[in-house]
C-alpha atoms as one frame of an Amber mdcrd trajectory, in Angstrom:
protein
  -6.529 -10.820  -9.538  -7.837 -10.243  -6.532  -9.049 -13.878  -5.564  -5.710
 -14.775  -6.302  -4.070 -13.047  -4.325  -6.221 -12.725  -1.298  -6.583 -15.958
  -0.796  -5.200 -18.971   0.465  -1.342 -18.984   0.429  -1.367 -16.273  -1.497
  -2.910 -13.877   1.589  -1.130 -15.250   4.303   1.979 -13.312   2.696   0.434
 -10.296   3.087  -1.015 -10.858   6.758   2.971 -11.798   7.042   4.539  -8.885
   5.766   1.822  -6.649   7.259   1.848  -7.707  11.122   4.573  -5.807  11.940
   5.565  -3.118  14.439   5.421  -0.106  12.033   2.603   1.303  10.003   2.677
  -0.388   6.875   0.046  -0.867   3.797   0.613  -4.082   1.455  -0.640  -3.787
  -1.838  -0.265  -6.308  -5.015   1.949  -3.175  -7.117   3.400  -0.371  -5.528
   6.889   1.486  -6.381   8.128   4.689  -4.964   5.153   7.111  -5.629   3.754
   4.325  -2.713   0.392   4.438  -4.742  -1.733   1.006  -4.114  -2.621   0.280
  -7.593  -5.461  -1.388  -8.197  -7.320  -0.506  -4.876  -6.498  -3.775  -3.003
  -4.377  -3.428   0.011  -4.487  -4.856   3.738  -3.317  -1.999   6.139  -2.135
  -2.838   9.850  -3.896  -0.926  12.668  -0.708   1.803  12.961  -0.877   2.862
   9.391  -4.813   3.050  10.265  -4.216   5.660  12.684  -1.488   7.420  10.488
  -3.632   7.183   7.361  -6.681   8.675  10.171  -4.973  12.362   9.956  -5.529
  12.544   6.289  -8.250  10.268   5.187 -11.560  11.771   3.733 -14.292  10.275
   1.729 -13.589  11.831  -2.215 -15.781  10.323  -4.546 -12.356   9.926  -6.615
 -11.293   6.517  -6.559  -8.283   7.511  -7.746  -7.882   9.402  -4.378  -7.560
   5.800  -2.605  -5.413   4.489  -4.976  -2.396   7.613  -4.273  -3.978   8.833
  -0.138  -0.963   7.278   1.235   1.874   9.334  -1.432   2.559  12.158   0.751
   2.408  10.114   4.224   5.907   9.410   5.482   5.212   7.705   8.056   3.598
   5.055   6.256   5.850   2.004   4.573   4.189   0.568   1.355   5.006  -2.929
  -0.449   4.018  -4.681  -3.238   4.585  -8.177  -2.659   4.153  -8.500  -7.112
   6.247  -5.457  -8.034   7.597  -2.664  -5.678   8.531  -0.576  -9.431   5.342
   0.283 -11.004   5.610   3.766 -11.526   3.049   6.922 -12.722   3.751   7.104
 -16.163   2.690   4.310 -19.348   6.544   2.783 -19.739   5.987   2.483 -15.625
   2.396   1.096 -15.421   2.767  -1.476 -18.406   3.936  -4.185 -16.429   1.638
  -3.706 -14.203  -0.967  -4.390 -16.901   0.893  -7.361 -18.424   1.063  -8.760
 -15.333  -2.917  -8.380 -14.685  -3.944  -9.742 -18.042  -1.703 -12.628 -17.179
  -4.597 -13.058 -14.853  -7.401 -13.251 -17.714  -5.344 -15.628 -19.772  -5.530
 -17.959 -18.275
């Protein structure tokens, strides 16, 4: 999935979305909770400045997926989907889409 999303024309779409004068993070999957599912994202300097206020090293990889959850000033956009939530039913569409990459 990362190779597909973060190379070529797909990468260009991420760059265009993040190239704004507002704190923004762009990732393949997110939702109202602003998780950057699968830890793949592109962040602009304004969002990095905001994130730096609360960022810390954490041995739990899930911290990095959820680090924007409580930061209202950062906008998180999902290119594949903006509708993923942290429930089993809410994550199912994301996992189905990810498995499509392996089924090819």
